[in-house]
N, C-alpha and C positions, 0 to 999 in steps of 0.2 A: 400423525405422520412424524417421522423422525426429523430431528434437526439436521441430520447429516446425510451427505451424499451416499446412496446405497453401495457404490463401488469405491469406497474410500481407500481400500487396499491397493487399488489400481493406480493410485496417486504416485506410488513409488516406481512404477514399471515403465520402462522406456517404450515397449511395444504398445502399451495403452496410450501413452502420450502421442506417439506417431499415428495411432488409429484416430485419435480425436482431431489431430491436425489435418489428416487427409479427408475427413468427413466434410462434405459440402455444407454450407450454411442452411439451416432449416428456414422455413417461411417466417417463423417468429424471430429468428436471428436476423434475417434480411430486413424485416420490419424495424427491428431495434436499431440496426445500422443506419437505415434511412431516417429514422426518428432522430438519431443523434446528429446526423448531417443537417437536417432541417433546423434542429435546435441551434446550431451555429449561425445559420442565416438569421434566425429570429434574434439571437444575441446581438449580432451586428446592427440590426434594425433598432433594437431597444437602446443600445448604446448611442446610436446616432440621434435618436429622438430625445434622449435624456441628457445628451452631452456628457456622458460618462465614459471612462476608459476601463478596460479589463485590468484590474488591480495587479494581479500577479504577472501577467505578460508585460505590463508596463515596468515592473521591477526588473525583469530580465532585459528589457529594451534599454533601460537606463544603465544597467550594469555593463552592457556592451559598450556604452559610451564612457564608462569610468565612474559613474555614480553608484556607489555600493551601499548606500544608506540602509536600505531594507533588504539587502542581499545576505541571506543566512545559509548559504549552500557552500559546498566544496568548490574551490576555485577552478577545478579542472573542467567544469562544464562551460566556463566562460567563452572559450573559442566557438562553441555551438551558438551561443547567444549573439556573438559578433557576426556570425554568418547570417543569422536571421535578421539582424539589424540593417542589413543591406537592403531588405525589402521595405517598401512603404509600410507604415505602422499597421494599418488595417489589414492589408494583404498578408503581412507577416503573421498577424494574429489569426487570420482565417486558416492559413496553412498550418500553423502551430496547433490549432484546435483540431483540424482535420487529422493531423498525425496522431492525436490522442486516441482516436476511435479504433484504428487497427491495433494499436498497442494494447488496449484493453481486450479487444476481441481475441487476439492471439494469446494473451496471458490467460484468459479464461479457458481457452482450448488446451493450453499446455498444462495448467493446473487442474482442470476438470471442474471449474466452478460454474455457477448459474449465469452463463454469459448474457443471455437475453435480458434477464432482470437487472443485471449490473449495468448494461448499456443504457437503460432507460431510468436508472435510479436517480434520486435527487443528488447524490454525491457526484455522479458522472456529469449531470447537467450543470451543477454548481462549478465543477472543475473546468468544464468547457467555457462557461460564461466568464470566469475569472482568468482563463488562459493559464491554468496551473500546469506544473511540470509532473504532477503525480503519476499520470498515466504512463509517461515515458519511463519513470523509475520503476513502476510496477512491472512493465515489460522487461526491465533489467533483471528483476527478480526471476521472472519466468525464463529468460534466457539463461540465467545462472542455473536454474533447476533443470532445464533441458540439457545443458552442458554436463551437469552432474550425472544425470540419468544415462547419457550417451558416452560418458568417459571422455568428453572434450574439455579438458581442464582449462585450456586458455579461454574458451568461450564462457565457461562457468565463471572464471575469474573476472572476465570483462563485464559480464552481466551484473555480478554482485558489486563490482567497482562502480558501475554506472548507477545502480540503485542507491549506493551509499552517498551519492551527491546530496541527498537529503538524509541527514544522519538518522532521524527517528524512524525512517522507513528501512533504509538499506542495512544499517547495522544490526538491529534486533531481528528483523525478518530474515535477512541474509544469513545471519549466524545460526538461526534455528534450522533453516533449510540445509545449510552446510553441515550442521551437526547430525541431522536426522537421515542424511542420505546413506544408501547402502554401499559405502565405499570404505576402503582402508584408511587408516590415519596417514599413511604415507601419501595417498592420493589427495586427502584433504589438504595436506600441506602444499602439494603441487598446485592446487587451485589458488593458493594465496600468492604465488610467485608473481603473476602478472599484476594483480592489484597493488602489491608492494612496490613493484618497479614503477608503475604509472604514478602512484602517490609520491614516490621519491622524485620523479621527474617534475611533478607539479611544484614541489618545494624548490627545485632548481630554477624553474621558469618564473615562479611567483614567490620569491623568498619572503618568509614571514607571514604567509597568508593565514595560518591558523591563529596567530596572535592578533592579527588585524580583525579576524572574525570575532574573536572573544571581545575585543574592544568595542566593536559595533553592537554586539549583544548587550553590553553594559550601558552603552550610550543610548541606544534605541532598541530596546527589547521587542521581540515580535508580539503582535497583538494576540491575546489569548481568548478573543471573543468567541471563537468556534472550537475551542479545545474541549475534548470530551474525557480527558484523563480524570480519574478519581483523585489524583494528587491535589487538584485544586480545592477539594473539600476535606480530605482527611490527611493530606501531606504524605510523609514517608510511610505511614501505615499502609498505604496502597501496595507497597512492596510485599505485604503478607499474602497477596493473591498468587504469588509465585509458589508458595509452599504446598498447597494441595496437589497441583499437577506433578510436582517433583516427588512427593512422598506417598500419595494414594495409589495403590495398584489399579491400573486400568489398561485396556488394550491400546495398542500403538496409535491407532487413529484418533481415539478420543484424547489421549495424552497430547498428541501433536496439536489438535484443535484447541484444547484448553490452554496450551502454552502460547499459541499465536493470539488467542483472544486476550490473554493477560498483558500483551504488549501495549495496546492502547489504554488499558485500564491503569497501568502502573508507570508509564512514562510521565515525566514531569509536564510534558507538553505534547499533545497529539491532536491534530486537526481532524474534524469530522470528515472532511473530504478525503483524507488519507485512508478512510475505511475501504476504499477501493482495493487496497492491498489485502484486505480480508475477503472481500466479495469475490475475487477471482479464484480463491481457494475453494475446495469442496465443502463449503459450510452449509449447503442447503438453501432453500428458498426463504425461510422465515427471517433470518437476519437482514437480508437485502430488502425485504418488504418493510421491516421495522425501520430501516434507514430512511424510508420515504416519509417518516414522521418529520423529517427535515423541512417539509413543505409548510409546517407550522411557523417557519421563519417569517413568512409573509404576514403573519398575524402577531407573533410574539417576539419578532426580531431575533437577535443572536442568543437570547436567553433560551429559546427553544432548542437551539443546536447543541447547547451544553449537555442537555439531557439525552443526547443520542448515545451516551455511554451504555444505554440499555441494549444497544446492538451487540458489542463484544460481550456484554454481560450475559446475553441470551445464549451465545455460543459457549461461554465458559460454564455456566450452570448446566446447560444441556449435556456437557461432557462430565462434569464433576459430580452432580447429584446422583445419577445412576451408579457411578463407581462407589460413592459413599454408601449407598443403599446395599450394594452387593457385598461390600466389606463388612458392614454392620450385620447383615443377615448371616454371614459366614462366621463372624467372630463374637457377636453379641447375642443375636436372637437364637442362633443354633445352640449356643452353650446354655441358654436359659431353658431349653426344652428337656 
């Protein structure tokens, strides 16, 4: 079976997006939605029994009170965290985690990814347990894509701006979506107007926040225990993975998938839970299933998560290798006959 969604070309069509959004949940999707909700309840029970707190949600909660030690995001999302901090900690965590579920569901519908498998994946459950923001930012990418497809430039800009709250998700994925859309360059620039204005406003309201963020990164860099980037093993040589998708002739769909798969492989830092940004895309079932190798975490700890680079690598090779074979058959094997 192919790595890829059979209707990948429909990824770019507004009517196909609308058709997916109007379609009622299947029984498997309903099961996956219920499964994710139950998982939140189990997470609360486990945290209560073990006297632990959801790490990421706690970072957001502390940031709302002014403690930014482990806060590595754009400052413009801080008012949202302050709103959440009004709630008691546990109830705020539950509502925050519940919000993640429709975000991933609708992102999967908008992009045409394997929604059911994504909702029950290790990465989804890991993100729910930790109270991560990834699902909301993935939805931002989906909103940006919906806006591009429907020529709603302000919504597209708002979605990509929201996704860019976490730079290693919003900037590379958003840039690639923005670049591959079937729109004119004039319209691409129109999409950037709202993000530019909102970013400038954040600098006015929170002067010097980029410099403060850089200082925090130097003093207390983020934990790389769950990073899957090849950068940690081969350094800047990982950037070479960008060359084949850029120069090897291949169809539009495979080129797009190879480029998005190159993002987690080549970024200096990319968490395995952020693979949700890949899973909602039309990547097929195999990469999402491979993501469940993350359950080896319970036996081999964080070392097991580092090797989840096999997930984007499977997408990358699934696109690149057939294209290389076709090129070699046309230019080498054919000439030798």
